[in-house]
N, C-alpha and C positions, 0 to 999 in steps of 0.2 A: 424693975422690969418684967419678969418672969410674973409676977401678982398680977399684972395689967392683964397679961396676955393669957394665964389662966381664968382670969375674972370672962375676959371679952369671950373667950370659947365658953365658958360656960353659958354667957349670955347667947351668943348664938346655938347652943345643944339646946336650950331652953325653946329658943325660937322655932329651930328643927322638929321638935316634939310637937308644939302648939300645931303648928303646919301639919304636920301629920296626922293629928288627933280631928283636925278641924277637915280634912280631906278624908278619912277614914270615913266619920260619920255622914260627910256629904257622899261620900260614896254609895254606903248603906240605904240613904234614901235615894237617892237616883235607882238602885237596884229594884226598889218597891215602887216608884216613877214609871220606870222603863217596862217591870213585869207588868203593870198593869194594862199595856198594850199588848205584849206578845201573848198574855194569856186569852185573851178575847180574840186573838188571831187565830187561837186554836179553836177554840170553841165556837169560831164564825160558821163554819157547816153545820153546827147545833141548832145555835140561832136561827138561821135561814131555816131551817127546815120546821124549827117549834114558831117561828112566825111567820111562814109561809111566804119568804120573799125569794127574788131571783139573784143572781150574784151582782150584777149591775145595782141595783137596789142597797144590797147586804154589804158591798163596797163603801156607801156611804158609812157606816159607822167606823170605820176606820179612817176615811176620809175627813168624814167630816170632824172626828179627834184631832187628826192630823195638822187641818186648817189651825184650827182653834189654839191647839199646841205652840203652832210657831206663831199666831198673834199675839198670844201669852206670854211667849219667850221673849219678844220685840218688844212689848208693852212695859216689863217687870224691867228688862233691860234699860230703856229710856227712863222708867222713874228711879233706878237703882241710882243716878247722878243726882237726882236730891232728895230721895228718900234713902234711910238706912236700908241696908242688904237685908238685917235681923228682921226689922218693920215689916219687909216686904214678902220674906219666907216666912213669917207667921198668917199674914194672908191667903197667901198661898196655898200652903198647907193646910190652914184649917177650911177653905174652901173646898179643898181632894175631901178633908175626912167626910164632908157633911153631907157630899154630893155620892158620894163612895155608900151613908148610909140610904139615902133616899133610893139609889139605884138598885139596893139590894130588894126591896118591891115594884119594883119596874115589870111592868108583866105584857108592853106592847112596844111596837117599834117606835113610834115617835117617843115616848117618855123615857125609852132605852138612848134614844141619840141623844134626845136633851139633858139626859145624865151625863154621857158622856164627854158632852161637849163642856158643860159644866168642872168635872174631872178635869178637861185637859185645862183650863183656864187655872186651876189650881197647880196642876202639874208642872206647868211651865213657868211658875216662879223657882223650881227646883234646879229644872235643868237651864234655865236661861240665866240663870245667876251662878251657876257652878263656873261656866266659862270666864265670867266677867269677873268673880272672885278672884281666879287661878292668876286671871291678866293684872289684876288690881295689887295681891297681897303676895304672891309668890314672885319670887327672882327669875329674871329669863335663866339663869343657870342651872335653875331646879323645875323651871317650868312646863318641860316637855315632861316629866317624870310625872308630874302632878298631873296634867290632862290626859298622858295617857292611864293613870289609874281611874281615872273618872270615866274616861272610855270604855275601858275594860268591866266596868261596873256595868254602864249599862249592855256593854258585848255578854256579861253573864246572865244579865236580865233579859237578852234576847235568847240563849238557851232554858235558862232556867224555868220564863214564866211559859212557854210552852208544857213543860214537865208538870209543874204544880198545877197549870191551867187544865191540862188535858187528865191528871187524877181530879181535881175538884169538880169538873165538867160532868166527868164520867159516872163519879159515885155521890155526888150532892146536886151535882146541877150547875149551870153556870151564873144566875145570878147569885150562888157561894164566891164568887170572883170578888164582888166589892169588898168583902171581907178583909181580904189582904192586903188591901190599899190603905185601911183603915190605920193599920200598924203606923204610917210612916206622922203621924202625930207624935209620936214616941220622941221622934227625932228635935223638936221643939226647946226642951230645954237643954238640950245640948250646943245647938247654936247659940241659944243664950247668953252661954257661957263662955262660948269659944270664939267668936264672931267679935273684930276688934269694934271698938266702940269707935261709929262716924259722927262727923259734925253734919246737921243739917242744914243744905243748901237751899237758896232760892231758885226757884225752876217754873216752868208754864209746861205741861202737858199735853200735846195738841190729841185733844181728843177727837175733833172734828176729822185732824188729817189719820189716826185709827179706826174710823169708821170707814172711810174711804178706800183705805189699805185694805182692810175687812172683805169687805163688798166688791172690789176686783178682784182679789184672789180667792173668791168663792166664785165668783161670778166665770171667770179662768175654767175654773173645776167644772163646775155646772155644764157649760157649755160642750168642754171635752167628754161628759158622761150623755149628754144630748143631742149634740152637734145642733140645736138650737137657732136659727139666724136672729130670732127675736134676742134672746139671750147672748148672742156674739155683739148682734150692735148697744144693745144694754154693756155690755163689758167696755167696748171701746169709748165708749163714751165716760164710764166711769175713771178708765184709765187715764183718757186725756183730764180731764175736769183732777184727777189727783197729779199729775207729774206738774200740770199748770198751779193747782193750791200749791205745793211744795216749793216749788219756784217763787214764789211770792210770800211766803210764810216765813217770819224772824225765827223760830226755834221748831221746825216739822216735826212730825213724829219721824220720818225717814229723812236723816239730812239728804241732800242732793251731790254733796261735794264728796260723798262716797259712793255715789252711784258712778259718779264721772270719773273715778279712779280706774282704771284699765286693769292693773295687776289686781285689784281689791276685786274686780268683778269676774277675771279669769278664777279666780280661787273660788270664787261665788260657785261658778258653774259647775267647776269640778267636783266640789264639795257637794252639790246638790244631786249630782251622777251617783256618788256613791251613797248616798239615803235612797236616791229613786230607785236602785236594785237591790240594797239591803230590804227597805219594807217591801218591793214586792216579792223577793223570796219570801220573805217570812208571812205574805198572803197566799202566795200560791203553792207553797210546801204543804200544808196542811189539806188544801183540796185535792194536791194530785195523791197525797197518799188516801186520803179519805174514798176518791170517786174512784180511783186506776185501783189502791190496791186493798181498799177496805178494812185501813186501818183503824181501830179506835181512838179516842182523845188520849189516852193513856200512854198506848205507843207511839202517838205521832209527836208529843214532846221527849221521849226516849230516845227517838229517832235523830231530834232537832238539838237536842243537849250538847251532844259531845263537840258540836262545833261551837258550841259558847264556852264550853272550857277552854279549849284549845286556845281560840281569843283572849280569854285572861289571861292565860298561860305566857303567850305572844305577849301580852300590852306589857308584861313587867320587862320586856327586853327592849320591848319598841320606844318607850320612854328613855330609857336609857341611850338607845340609839342615835336620836334626837338630840338629845341634851349634849354628845359625844361628837354626830357627824352632820347634824344639821336635818331638817325637813327635808329637803329636794331627794335623796332617796328613798324614805320612807315613802313619799308617794307615789313614785314610778313605782317601788315596789307592791303597794296595793291593789294600783290601777291595773297590775299584769296578774294580780293574783285573782281580781275581779274578772278581769275578761276571760280567764283560762279556766274558772266556775262559770260564766255564763255560757260559754262553748261546751261545756261538760252536761250542763243542764240541759243545752237543746237536743244532744241525741242521747243521753241516757238516762234523765231524769224518769222516763215509762217503762225504763227497762228492768229495774229492782231499788225496790226503796231502799237499797243499803249503799248503791250510787248515792243520791240524795245526802247520805248520813254523810260518806265520804266527800263530794262535792261541798257540801254547805262549809265544810271546815276550811276549806280555802277561802270560798266566798265571806267567812264570819271574821278571818285574821284578815284579810284585803279590807272591808269595810275599818275593822280596830285602827289598822293603821294609817288609811285616809283620813279618817274623822281627827286623831288626835296629832297627825302632823301639819293638817290644814289648817286646824283651829290655831295652833301654836306659831305658823308662820305669818297666820292675821295679826295676831297679838304682836309679832315684829315688826310687821311693815306698817303699823297704821302707828301714829302719833298716841300718845299715852289717854290726849283728852277726847280721840274718838276709839279707843277699845268697847266702851261700853258698846254706844252705837252701831260699831261693824262688828262686835260680835251678837249682838240682836239681830240685824238685816242679816247675817250666816246661817243662825236659827232658823229666822223665819225661811228662812230658801231654804234651808233641809227638808223642815217640813212640809214646808208645802209640796217640793220635791220626791217627799216621801206619799202624801196625798195623791200628789201627780200620779206616781208608779200606781199606786194599788188603784185610782180610778183607770189609767187607761189597762190595766191585767183584769178587771172585769170586765171591760168592755171589748177586749179580745176574745175573751171568754166567750163572750154572750155573744158575738159577732161569729164566730166558729162553733157552736153548740152541734151543728149536726155535721162534723168532722172528727175523726177520727183523734184519740186524746194523745198521739203519737206525732200527729201535725201539729193539732193545737198548740201545745207547749214547745216544739220545736220551733214554730214559727213567733211564739212568745220572744223567746230566749234567743233566737239571733239576732231579731230587731234591739234587746238589750245589748250583744254582743257590741253594736252599730252604736248605741249609745256611749258606751266605754271608750270606744277608738274617737269618738267625738272628742271626749275630756282628756283623751292620752294628745291629743294634738294640741287641745286650748292649752294644758300645762305645759308643753314642748316653748308655744309661742311667750308664755308667762316666763320661762326658765330663761329664755334665748333674752329676752327684753330684762331680766332681774342683771345677768352675767353684763348687759352692755352697759346699763346704769353702774354696776361696780366699778369696771372700768374706766368709765367715762369720769 
């Protein structure tokens, strides 16, 4: 009996070691992928100047990336139902590397925008499949820790990216930011070794539904940037066509059954709010530090970096608390931190740059707590057959919300350009505070319904 238990214990230890190695490699790759976003946030004011762009136009370098990233994550998520994860990762990482090489030579806005969109298409594989991998291969008892590690890697990138991006931009130029992303190709041999072998399943990819989804999301963000009634009319027509098509197609790009799940859609809104606020912060902080305090790119990174380090350290504990106490307390904790940070930004962001450093620590930890716990909650409430699609849609909404946050931030900066910086940023962050309060209310409704279902 003891020998059997010992053999079982050894087997379980080997499985844990394999899981830990896979999570580590995936986290490092996510670090490079997410840094690809945050490095350019710091460089944005200097790209804006070099290419003679206004804030609203320049924001499309972030929004366009976010839109394609969102579509890519759900596309790779849907493909993972019948294509092995290893193959999808190979395609995505190779596309990311090739587009990064082209990006190094970009010299005008449209080429730069096109390259950033191609980068996002490849990067979406890494981020999009990470939560699916955790939901598919990591047991629920250890899943919170795994997701917290992945989210912590993203949080570290949110802070390390500005530091590295600031130094590279200041001393080499923003074109050299593309060099960093090429290193993601080195992860391919590790994924080939560590990922489990999968049986190729028969399936159908809904290309027409994917195109309709992309056009609808892009049209909505274009309307919010331009307030063109023509674009609004076209977007409404696209959404009507999209919804009708999804409901009559056998294997649609986005399964309507998930969108009819009210508990799931509440989590989508709360999760989207976290990304809306976080990406808006990462877009606005470099602009505040540059335009109000005259900071250089290297200084921008050093001010943002401590918040990311705190989030990484907190992430190690957040994962353990999720596995021990559940997702609910961590979700509430994250929302309260984001709300407090937005209120502080509203009143202190233009007073002293060190207030930005201090406040972003709260915001970064709040974002990590929300992103980890809600992703875990989604995998908990959905059947295993819906996890791939559910996580894909959640990530679509995450990065749509991220692009929306940046687009609205750029728009609010443009329409308030004649006002003092104090009034401009106070107005923006007060608006953001109301967005978070709405998310708190929505989660309260979710929690109440979950408790009723538990005792019914």
